[in-house]
Every structure is written in structure tokens, then in C-alpha cells.
C-alpha positions as CSV (number, residue, x, y, z in Angstrom):
1,S,-0.2,-0.3,0.0
2,L,0.4,3.6,-0.2
3,Q,0.8,5.9,2.7
4,L,-0.7,9.4,1.7
5,P,0.1,12.6,3.5
6,D,-3.0,12.2,5.8
7,G,-1.6,9.0,7.0
8,Q,-4.0,7.1,5.1
9,D,-2.7,3.9,3.4
10,L,-4.2,3.1,-0.5
11,P,-4.2,-0.2,-1.8
12,L,-2.0,-0.5,-4.7
13,P,-3.3,-2.7,-8.1
14,P,-1.7,-6.3,-8.0
15,V,1.3,-6.5,-10.1
16,I,1.5,-9.8,-13.2
17,L,3.9,-12.1,-13.2
18,G,3.5,-14.8,-15.1
19,E,5.6,-17.2,-16.8
20,L,5.9,-20.2,-19.9
21,G,8.6,-22.2,-20.1
22,K,11.2,-23.9,-18.0
23,D,13.3,-25.2,-20.5
24,P,16.9,-25.2,-19.4
25,Q,17.9,-25.1,-22.8
26,N,17.3,-21.8,-23.7
27,P,16.9,-18.2,-22.7
28,T,14.7,-17.1,-20.1
29,V,13.2,-13.3,-21.6
30,C,11.4,-11.8,-19.4
31,F,9.1,-8.5,-20.1
32,Y,8.2,-5.5,-18.5
33,G,4.6,-3.9,-19.6
34,H,1.5,-1.3,-17.7
35,V,-1.8,-1.2,-18.3
36,D,-2.6,1.8,-16.2
37,V,-2.7,5.4,-18.2
38,Q,-1.9,8.7,-17.6
39,P,-4.8,10.6,-15.8
40,A,-6.9,12.7,-17.9
41,K,-10.2,14.7,-17.6
42,K,-13.3,14.6,-20.1
43,E,-12.5,19.2,-19.7
44,D,-9.6,18.2,-20.7
45,G,-9.9,16.9,-24.3
46,W,-10.9,13.3,-24.3
47,K,-13.4,12.0,-25.3
48,T,-14.0,8.2,-24.1
49,D,-12.5,5.9,-21.2
50,P,-9.6,4.7,-21.0
51,Y,-10.8,0.8,-20.6
52,T,-13.5,0.6,-23.6
53,L,-13.0,0.6,-26.5
54,T,-14.7,2.9,-28.2
55,E,-16.4,3.5,-32.1
56,I,-16.2,6.8,-33.6
57,N,-16.8,7.5,-37.4
58,G,-15.8,4.3,-38.6
59,N,-12.2,4.0,-36.7
60,L,-11.3,2.8,-32.9
61,Y,-10.0,4.7,-30.0
62,G,-8.9,3.1,-26.8
63,R,-6.2,5.5,-24.4
64,G,-3.3,4.3,-23.6
65,A,-3.7,1.7,-26.6
66,T,0.0,2.6,-27.1
67,D,1.1,3.2,-23.2
68,N,1.4,0.4,-23.3
69,K,-1.7,-2.1,-23.4
70,G,-0.7,-2.2,-27.6
71,P,2.2,-3.9,-26.6
72,V,1.7,-5.9,-23.4
73,L,-0.5,-7.5,-26.4
74,A,1.6,-8.6,-28.7
75,W,4.1,-10.2,-26.9
76,I,0.9,-12.4,-25.6
77,N,-0.1,-12.6,-28.6
78,A,3.2,-13.6,-29.9
79,V,2.9,-16.9,-26.9
80,E,-0.1,-17.6,-28.1
81,T,0.5,-18.1,-31.7
82,F,3.5,-20.3,-30.7
83,R,1.1,-22.5,-28.6
84,A,-1.8,-22.6,-31.8
85,L,0.7,-23.3,-34.1
86,K,2.4,-25.9,-31.7
87,L,6.1,-24.5,-31.8
88,A,8.3,-24.9,-29.9
89,M,9.6,-22.2,-27.6
90,P,12.6,-20.1,-28.6
91,V,12.7,-18.7,-25.4
92,N,11.5,-19.3,-21.9
93,F,8.8,-16.7,-21.3
94,K,8.8,-14.2,-17.7
95,F,6.1,-11.3,-17.7
96,V,5.6,-8.1,-15.8
97,I,2.6,-6.5,-16.2
98,E,1.7,-3.7,-13.2
99,G,-0.5,-0.6,-13.4
100,M,1.2,1.8,-12.0
101,E,3.6,3.2,-14.1
102,E,2.9,6.2,-15.4
103,A,2.5,6.4,-10.8
104,G,6.7,6.0,-10.3
105,S,6.1,2.1,-10.9
106,V,4.9,2.5,-6.6
107,G,5.6,-1.3,-5.0
108,L,7.2,-2.2,-7.9
109,E,11.0,-1.6,-7.0
110,K,9.6,-3.4,-3.4
111,L,8.3,-6.3,-5.2
112,L,11.4,-6.6,-7.8
113,E,13.4,-7.2,-4.6
114,E,11.4,-9.1,-2.8
115,K,11.6,-12.3,-6.0
116,K,15.2,-11.5,-7.0
117,Q,16.0,-14.7,-5.2
118,C,12.9,-16.8,-6.5
119,F,11.0,-15.3,-9.4
120,F,14.2,-13.1,-11.6
121,S,16.7,-15.4,-10.6
122,D,17.1,-17.7,-14.3
123,V,16.2,-14.0,-16.2
124,D,19.2,-13.4,-18.5
125,Y,17.1,-11.1,-21.0
126,I,14.9,-7.7,-19.8
127,V,12.1,-6.0,-22.5
128,I,10.8,-2.5,-21.7
129,S,8.5,-2.5,-24.8
130,D,6.9,0.7,-23.2
131,N,6.8,2.6,-26.5
132,L,4.9,4.1,-28.7
133,W,4.7,4.8,-32.6
134,L,5.9,8.0,-34.5
135,S,3.3,8.3,-36.8
136,N,0.9,5.8,-38.3
137,K,3.2,4.1,-40.5
138,K,6.5,4.9,-38.9
139,P,6.4,2.4,-35.2
140,A,9.9,3.7,-32.3
141,L,11.8,1.1,-31.4
142,T,13.4,1.9,-28.6
143,Y,16.9,1.0,-27.7
144,G,16.8,2.9,-24.0
145,S,14.7,4.0,-21.2
146,R,14.7,6.0,-17.9
147,G,18.3,5.7,-18.4
148,N,18.5,2.1,-18.2
149,I,21.5,1.0,-21.2
150,C,23.6,-1.0,-21.1
151,F,27.0,-1.4,-23.0
152,F,30.3,-4.2,-22.7
153,V,33.6,-2.3,-24.7
154,E,35.8,-4.4,-25.2
155,V,39.3,-1.9,-25.1
156,K,43.5,-3.4,-25.7
């Protein structure tokens, strides 16, 4: 929970941890995503509810579709496709899906610390697909996020 300045405890939404596959020959990839959206009021110009897919003049609108519900669903659909086609999984999948990213991922650090020796102990790679499209035809490829980037340099 989160303690507010007035002392009131606010319960946090649960973080979803999921996994599929435990093949020791495969690397384990952890996919991170979030399903919350920026707070917005109708008087600020928002026309639809963030959790209701709405059709207006033949177009579908869903706030948060690219940040970040769409990328989360894309990874889940990829797993679903491998299973439907009865293909061997190329990696072991782990998922971390949260609902507090837009508020600074409150509570996530504590959960990661608590689970580092069990759930995260075998993770080889982490994929953060929290990004958006630059236009209707140009997806973005994010190679660094919030100052988190890792390089290896060998100097001889």
C-alpha cells in the first residue's frame, strides 16, 4: 500500500507475474509492460473512457493502446501464436505487468527486491516495450529507457 500525506493507506493494484516454459536450453526473457494510463479528465479534451474501446466514425479509439496496452498484448499474442501452431518456444517467457507505471511504478521496486531470488533468478534478458509509434506508419524502436541502458566495451 501507499501511505498518503494525511496518513491514509491506499491499496496498490496487483502486479501480474507470469511465466511459460522452463527449458534449461533456452534463455529466459522477461517482458515488462504496464496497463495504466495517464490521468485525464473529459474537460481536458478526452472523449472516451480509457478502458472502453470506442468506435467513432469507423475508427476505434482506446486510450493507452500504444502506451502500453498494445505492446503488452503483442507479446501475449506472440506466445499464443506459438502455442496455436504447436511450435517449440524459442525462449522461456516471464511477464511483469503492472498498473502503476504512470505514477512512478509505486511498489514495483519492493516487489522486484522480494522476488529477485525466486521469480527473477533465471532471467537472462529483459524487454521493455513501453513505447509508441511516431506516426500511423512508423513504429518506434526504443533502445534506452529512463536512463537504463547497458553497453559492454572491450578496450585493448
